[in-house]
C-alpha positions as CSV (number, residue, x, y, z in Angstrom):
1,X,33.1,86.4,71.2
2,X,32.5,89.4,69.1
3,X,34.4,92.6,68.6
4,X,31.6,94.5,70.3
5,X,31.7,92.2,73.2
6,X,35.4,92.7,73.6
7,X,35.0,96.5,73.1
8,X,32.4,96.5,75.9
9,X,34.4,94.8,78.4
10,X,37.4,96.8,77.6
11,X,35.5,100.2,78.1
12,X,34.1,98.9,81.2
13,X,37.5,97.7,82.4
14,X,38.9,101.1,81.6
15,X,36.3,102.8,83.9
16,X,36.8,100.5,86.9
17,X,40.5,99.8,86.8
18,X,41.4,102.7,89.0
19,X,39.4,101.0,91.7
20,X,39.6,97.2,91.1
21,X,42.4,96.2,91.6
22,X,44.4,99.3,92.3
23,X,42.8,101.3,95.0
24,X,41.1,98.4,96.6
25,X,44.4,96.5,96.7
26,X,46.0,99.8,98.1
27,X,43.3,100.0,100.9
28,X,43.8,96.3,101.7
29,X,47.6,96.5,101.9
30,X,47.6,100.0,103.5
31,X,44.6,99.8,105.6
32,X,46.0,101.7,108.6
33,X,47.3,104.5,106.3
34,X,43.8,104.7,104.6
35,X,42.2,104.9,108.0
36,X,44.7,107.6,108.8
37,X,43.6,109.6,105.8
38,X,40.0,109.1,106.7
39,X,40.6,110.4,110.2
40,X,41.6,113.8,108.7
41,X,38.1,114.1,107.9
42,X,36.2,112.0,110.6
43,X,38.4,112.1,113.6
44,X,36.9,109.2,115.4
45,X,38.6,106.1,114.7
46,X,35.6,103.6,114.5
47,X,34.0,105.9,112.0
48,X,37.1,106.1,109.9
49,X,37.8,102.3,109.9
50,X,34.0,101.7,109.0
51,X,34.3,104.2,106.1
52,X,37.5,102.5,104.8
53,X,35.9,99.1,105.3
54,X,32.8,100.2,103.3
55,X,35.1,101.8,100.7
56,X,37.0,98.7,100.1
57,X,33.8,96.8,99.8
58,X,32.5,99.2,97.1
59,X,35.8,99.2,95.2
60,X,35.7,95.3,94.9
61,X,32.1,94.4,94.6
62,X,30.7,97.1,92.4
63,X,33.3,96.9,89.6
64,X,32.8,93.3,89.5
65,X,29.1,94.0,88.9
66,X,30.0,96.4,86.1
67,X,32.3,94.0,84.5
68,X,30.1,90.8,84.6
69,X,26.8,92.7,84.0
70,X,25.4,91.5,87.2
71,X,23.1,94.5,88.6
72,X,25.5,96.5,86.6
73,X,23.3,99.5,86.5
74,X,22.9,99.7,90.1
75,X,26.7,98.8,90.6
76,X,27.5,101.8,88.2
77,X,25.0,104.2,90.1
78,X,26.8,103.3,93.2
79,X,30.0,103.9,91.9
80,X,28.8,107.3,90.6
81,X,27.7,108.2,94.1
82,X,31.1,106.9,95.5
83,X,33.0,109.2,93.2
84,X,31.3,112.2,94.1
85,X,31.3,111.6,97.8
86,X,34.9,110.9,97.8
87,X,35.7,113.8,95.8
88,X,33.8,116.1,98.3
89,X,35.2,114.4,101.3
90,X,38.8,113.8,100.4
91,X,39.6,116.0,97.4
92,X,38.9,119.5,99.1
93,X,40.9,121.7,96.9
94,X,39.5,124.7,98.5
95,X,41.1,124.0,101.9
96,X,44.9,124.9,101.1
97,X,43.8,128.5,100.2
98,X,46.1,128.7,97.4
99,X,44.0,127.9,94.4
100,X,44.4,131.2,92.8
101,X,47.9,131.7,93.8
102,X,50.7,132.1,91.0
103,X,53.0,129.4,90.6
104,X,52.7,126.1,92.3
105,X,49.4,125.5,94.1
106,X,48.4,122.5,96.3
107,X,44.8,123.6,95.7
108,X,45.0,123.3,92.1
109,X,46.7,119.9,92.3
110,X,43.9,118.6,94.3
111,X,41.3,120.2,92.0
112,X,42.3,117.8,89.0
113,X,41.8,114.8,91.3
114,X,38.4,116.4,92.5
115,X,37.6,116.8,88.6
116,X,38.5,113.2,87.6
117,X,36.3,111.8,90.3
118,X,33.4,113.7,89.0
119,X,34.3,112.6,85.4
120,X,34.4,109.0,86.4
121,X,30.8,109.5,88.2
122,X,29.7,110.7,84.6
123,X,31.1,107.7,82.9
124,X,29.4,105.4,85.4
125,X,26.1,107.3,85.1
126,X,26.3,106.4,81.3
127,X,26.3,102.7,82.2
128,X,23.4,103.4,84.5
129,X,21.0,105.2,82.0
130,X,22.6,104.7,78.6
131,X,24.5,107.2,76.3
132,X,21.1,108.8,75.3
133,X,19.4,108.5,78.7
134,X,16.9,105.9,77.6
135,X,17.8,103.4,80.1
136,X,16.7,105.6,82.9
137,X,13.1,104.4,83.2
138,X,14.5,100.8,83.0
139,X,16.8,101.5,85.8
140,X,14.2,103.1,88.0
141,X,11.8,100.3,87.3
142,X,14.1,97.6,88.1
143,X,17.5,98.8,89.6
144,X,19.1,95.4,90.0
145,X,18.3,94.3,86.5
146,X,21.2,93.9,84.1
147,X,21.8,95.8,81.0
148,X,22.8,92.8,79.3
149,X,26.0,94.4,78.0
150,X,27.5,91.4,76.2
151,X,24.3,90.4,74.3
152,X,24.1,91.8,70.8
153,X,21.2,94.2,70.3
């Protein structure tokens, strides 16, 4: 085990720790509460249940792919999309209508979560295509291939 291997694992874990184990565990332990939150966007209960179940699966399986290096580029790409979609669906900072108000603002509070989701998406896309984008063609050619994160170059 080299220092670069440990650094790579630590960096990847910092990207996924919000989702696995914490958000996934919260969804599992408070499934009905999560469904209730989803029903604020999708009023049909079966749709809300399906979305939370899919979200739970994404939050468990994709981080494991990123951490292990198994189809890590695809897992990171899916996580980037997940972050973007959840930001647009559940971090709707424009709805309270008080974004530009002086003093406390629910809209501005939500905005920081919205930006956090898109920042995480950027981090996941760095795993997908690499720091300089050189991995884009490799990802497009074989999306399920590993980036072999723990093998020294």
